[in-house]
SEMARLUM-185498 format. One line per field, with one value per residue: residue number from 1; x, y, z of N, C-alpha, C, CB in turn; residue in one letter. Coordinates in Angstrom, 2 decimals. Atoms other than C-alpha are relative to their C-alpha. Glycine has a CB too. Example, Ala and Ser with C-alpha at 12.3 -4.5 7.8 and 13.67 -1.06 7.14 Angstrom:
2
seq <- [1/2];
npx <- [0.89/-0.82];
npy <- [-1.19/-1.19];
npz <- [0.00/-0.06];
capx <- [12.30/13.67];
capy <- [-4.50/-1.06];
capz <- [7.80/7.14];
cpx <- [0.90/-0.77];
cpy <- [1.20/1.09];
cpz <- [0.00/0.73];
cbpx <- [-0.99/0.41];
cbpy <- [0.03/0.46];
cbpz <- [1.25/-1.42];
type <- [A/S];
//
This chain:
82
seq <- [1/2/3/4/5/6/7/8/9/10/11/12/13/14/15/16/17/18/19/20/21/22/23/24/25/26/27/28/29/30/31/32/33/34/35/36/37/38/39/40/41/42/43/44/45/46/47/48/49/50/51/52/53/54/55/56/57/58/59/60/61/62/63/64/65/66/67/68/69/70/71/72/73/74/75/76/77/78/79/80/81/82];
npx <- [1.35/-0.07/0.46/1.51/0.11/-0.43/1.15/1.13/-0.57/0.11/1.40/0.41/-0.51/0.63/1.28/-0.08/-0.48/0.95/1.38/0.64/-0.23/-0.97/-0.15/-0.05/-1.14/-0.92/-1.26/-0.02/0.75/-0.77/0.27/0.60/1.38/0.71/0.28/-0.94/-0.96/-1.38/0.06/0.51/-1.24/-1.00/0.60/0.02/-1.40/-0.32/0.83/-0.73/-1.40/0.11/0.56/-0.82/-1.32/-0.88/-0.24/-0.01/-0.39/0.89/-0.45/0.42/1.47/0.10/0.36/0.96/1.29/0.92/-0.04/-1.08/-1.24/-0.08/-0.23/-1.31/-0.86/0.16/-0.64/-1.44/-0.45/0.09/-1.16/-1.30/0.04/-0.14];
npy <- [0.28/-0.52/0.89/0.33/0.81/1.47/0.77/0.32/1.23/1.27/0.43/0.52/1.25/0.87/0.31/0.89/1.22/0.63/-0.22/-0.64/-1.43/-0.60/-1.41/-0.63/0.46/-1.03/0.49/0.62/1.27/1.18/0.75/1.34/-0.27/-0.19/1.20/0.36/0.97/-0.13/0.17/-1.26/-1.05/0.17/-0.57/-1.38/-0.44/0.35/-0.99/-1.40/-0.17/-0.19/-1.33/-1.17/0.20/0.23/1.40/0.21/1.32/0.69/-0.05/-1.30/-0.01/0.70/-0.94/-1.06/0.25/-1.02/-0.73/-0.92/0.70/0.44/-1.09/-0.43/0.93/-0.22/-1.27/0.24/0.83/-0.86/-0.92/0.73/0.35/-1.15];
npz <- [-0.57/-1.27/-0.90/0.21/1.27/-0.39/-0.96/1.01/0.83/-0.79/-0.18/1.23/0.19/-1.07/0.38/1.00/-0.39/-1.00/0.49/-1.13/0.09/-0.87/0.36/-1.29/-0.75/-0.32/-0.18/-1.27/0.02/0.18/1.35/-0.39/-0.35/1.15/0.67/1.10/-0.58/0.57/1.41/0.44/-0.20/0.99/1.18/-0.15/0.24/1.25/0.95/-0.18/0.66/1.52/0.33/-0.44/0.49/-1.03/-0.36/-1.36/-0.21/-0.91/-1.34/-0.57/-0.27/-1.29/-0.94/0.46/-0.56/0.22/1.36/-0.02/0.17/1.50/1.00/-0.24/0.83/1.46/0.39/-0.17/1.13/1.21/0.02/0.37/1.48/0.87];
capx <- [-6.21/-7.11/-8.36/-12.12/-11.70/-9.94/-12.66/-15.19/-13.14/-12.91/-16.74/-17.42/-15.14/-16.25/-19.73/-19.04/-17.20/-19.52/-22.67/-23.75/-24.06/-20.94/-21.63/-21.83/-18.58/-16.05/-12.39/-12.88/-14.83/-13.26/-13.03/-13.98/-17.15/-18.13/-18.40/-15.29/-13.27/-9.70/-10.64/-12.67/-9.78/-7.47/-10.04/-10.49/-6.79/-6.33/-9.01/-7.28/-3.84/-5.29/-7.38/-4.97/-1.76/-0.17/1.34/0.75/2.74/0.60/2.83/1.97/-1.72/-0.91/-2.46/-4.70/-7.88/-9.51/-10.37/-8.02/-5.13/-5.75/-6.04/-2.84/-1.11/-2.57/-1.45/2.07/2.41/1.05/3.74/6.47/5.31/5.65];
capy <- [17.01/18.79/17.17/17.59/16.24/13.20/12.40/12.69/10.22/7.82/8.13/7.44/4.52/2.94/3.24/1.49/-1.34/-1.87/-0.96/1.39/5.16/6.64/10.24/11.01/9.45/11.64/11.26/10.08/7.05/3.62/1.67/-1.64/-0.02/0.96/-2.68/-2.76/-5.85/-6.52/-7.68/-4.64/-2.37/-3.98/-3.33/0.15/0.82/-0.69/1.52/4.59/3.76/3.35/6.52/8.74/7.38/6.30/3.09/1.97/-1.01/-3.57/-3.39/0.32/-0.60/-2.50/-0.59/1.78/1.97/5.28/7.15/9.84/7.50/6.08/9.52/10.69/7.65/8.30/12.00/11.02/8.45/11.06/13.60/10.89/10.15/13.57];
capz <- [4.87/8.00/11.24/10.68/7.06/8.58/11.30/8.30/6.31/9.27/9.89/6.27/6.09/9.37/8.33/5.15/6.77/9.74/7.84/10.63/10.92/12.47/11.47/15.25/16.38/18.04/18.42/21.92/20.99/21.54/18.31/19.92/21.45/17.98/17.12/14.90/15.71/14.75/11.33/10.80/12.05/9.49/6.77/7.99/7.95/4.60/3.03/4.74/3.40/-0.25/0.00/1.78/0.35/3.55/4.82/8.31/9.52/11.43/14.42/14.93/15.28/18.55/21.38/19.24/21.18/20.33/17.08/18.26/18.48/14.94/13.45/15.18/13.63/10.23/10.41/11.66/8.65/6.14/7.25/7.00/3.48/2.24];
cpx <- [0.06/-0.75/-1.49/-0.15/0.34/-0.92/-1.12/0.43/-0.12/-1.56/-0.50/0.37/-0.42/-1.36/-0.24/0.36/-0.91/-1.39/-0.85/0.40/0.97/0.22/0.16/1.23/1.03/1.43/0.26/-0.59/1.02/-0.46/-0.69/-1.52/-0.85/-0.50/0.94/0.91/1.39/-0.03/-0.49/0.93/0.96/-0.64/-0.06/1.39/0.40/-0.64/0.72/1.32/-0.29/-0.51/0.99/1.47/1.06/0.23/0.13/0.28/-0.87/0.42/-0.33/-1.41/-0.18/-0.23/-0.99/-1.36/-1.15/0.06/1.13/1.36/0.29/0.28/1.36/0.95/-0.01/0.72/1.59/0.49/-0.18/1.14/1.27/-0.05/0.22/1.45];
cpy <- [0.45/-0.94/-0.30/-0.76/-1.55/-0.75/-0.29/-1.21/-1.21/-0.24/-0.65/-1.47/-1.05/-0.36/-1.01/-1.47/-0.70/0.03/0.52/1.48/0.45/1.37/0.80/-0.23/1.09/-0.66/-0.73/-1.42/-1.25/-0.73/-1.38/0.24/0.36/-1.35/-0.41/-0.83/0.14/-0.18/1.31/1.20/-0.26/0.49/1.58/0.77/-0.20/0.97/1.50/0.12/0.10/1.48/1.17/-0.08/-0.10/-1.45/-0.11/-1.42/-0.64/0.20/1.42/0.11/-0.56/1.12/1.17/-0.46/0.96/0.42/0.97/-0.63/-0.47/1.23/0.64/-0.82/0.32/1.44/-0.09/-0.64/0.84/1.06/-0.72/-0.23/0.98/0.16];
cpz <- [1.48/0.96/-0.19/-1.38/0.29/0.79/-0.98/-0.77/0.85/0.19/-1.18/-0.26/0.93/-0.36/-1.14/0.35/0.98/-0.44/1.15/-0.24/1.04/-0.15/1.44/0.78/0.22/0.03/1.33/0.13/0.01/-1.14/0.27/0.38/-1.13/-0.70/-1.24/0.74/-0.72/-1.55/-0.68/0.01/-1.26/-1.44/-0.10/-0.37/-1.42/-0.96/0.31/-0.67/-1.58/-0.11/0.35/-0.26/1.18/0.25/1.55/0.39/1.07/1.40/0.78/0.41/1.44/1.02/-0.30/0.43/-0.44/-1.44/0.01/-0.24/-1.38/-0.77/0.23/-0.69/-1.44/-0.29/0.14/-1.27/-1.19/-0.03/-0.38/-1.50/-0.90/-0.52];
cbpx <- [-0.39/-0.55/0.30/-0.95/1.03/1.26/-0.65/-0.28/1.59/0.81/-0.88/0.54/1.31/-0.04/-0.58/0.89/1.31/0.06/-0.62/0.50/-1.27/1.18/-1.35/-1.10/0.63/-0.39/0.89/-0.67/-0.96/-0.01/1.41/0.84/-0.08/0.84/-1.38/0.73/-0.57/0.98/-0.91/-1.11/0.94/0.49/-1.35/-0.39/0.98/-0.36/-1.87/0.27/1.07/-1.09/-1.35/-0.18/0.35/-0.45/1.31/-1.23/1.44/-0.08/1.53/0.25/-0.83/1.31/1.14/0.04/0.15/0.25/-1.37/0.01/0.04/-1.37/-1.13/0.30/-0.43/-1.67/-0.57/0.31/-0.78/-1.40/0.19/0.17/-1.16/-0.43];
cbpy <- [-1.59/1.39/0.49/1.43/0.61/-0.03/1.01/1.24/0.19/0.11/1.13/0.84/0.10/0.69/1.17/0.52/0.16/0.68/-1.33/-0.62/0.76/-0.59/0.51/-0.41/-1.15/0.70/1.07/0.86/-0.03/-0.84/-0.27/-0.69/1.06/0.79/0.12/1.23/-1.50/-1.08/-1.17/0.29/-0.28/-1.57/-0.53/0.24/-0.75/-1.37/0.00/0.30/-1.36/-1.14/0.20/0.22/1.14/0.66/-0.54/0.42/-0.05/-1.45/-0.27/1.05/-0.90/-0.90/0.51/0.26/0.03/1.13/0.78/0.70/-1.10/-0.72/1.09/0.03/-1.42/-0.02/1.19/-0.92/-1.34/0.73/0.67/-1.44/-0.51/1.26];
cbpz <- [-0.13/0.02/1.32/-0.03/-1.15/0.77/1.38/-1.04/-0.44/1.48/0.33/-1.02/0.01/1.36/-0.31/-0.88/0.54/1.33/-0.58/1.46/0.14/-0.12/-0.92/0.76/-0.70/1.38/-0.14/0.90/-1.30/1.16/-0.82/1.28/0.95/-0.88/-0.43/-0.76/-0.14/0.65/-0.33/0.79/1.58/-0.01/-0.07/1.41/0.89/-0.24/0.43/1.50/0.38/-0.76/0.78/1.43/-0.98/1.16/-0.72/0.54/0.36/-0.30/-0.04/-0.94/-1.10/0.34/0.40/-1.60/1.44/0.92/-0.32/1.27/0.87/-0.56/0.09/1.39/0.15/-0.46/0.92/1.25/-0.13/-0.03/1.37/0.80/-0.37/0.74];
type <- [X/X/X/X/X/X/X/X/X/X/X/X/X/X/X/X/X/X/X/X/X/X/X/X/X/X/X/X/X/X/X/X/X/X/X/X/X/X/X/X/X/X/X/X/X/X/X/X/X/X/X/X/X/X/X/X/X/X/X/X/X/X/X/X/X/X/X/X/X/X/X/X/X/X/X/X/X/X/X/X/X/X];
//
C-alpha cells in the first residue's frame, strides 16, 4: 500500500469512528485536534491492524500526535510483518 492509499485509509477509518468527514485531513493534522481521543485512537489503530494485517504494540503509540507519525508507525510495522 502506497502512502496516498494509506492516508485515504486513515481518512475513511477516522471518519467511521468519529462520525465526521475527514476526507480533507492531511498528514500534518494533529489527531487530538480532529476530535479523536485516546479511546478513538485505540479503535482506529485496532481497525488499521485488522484491515492492514499489522500489529502495533500499545507502548509504541505513546507520543503519537500527528497523522504522519501514526502512518510512519503503520508503515514501519507493515515492513516488519513481511
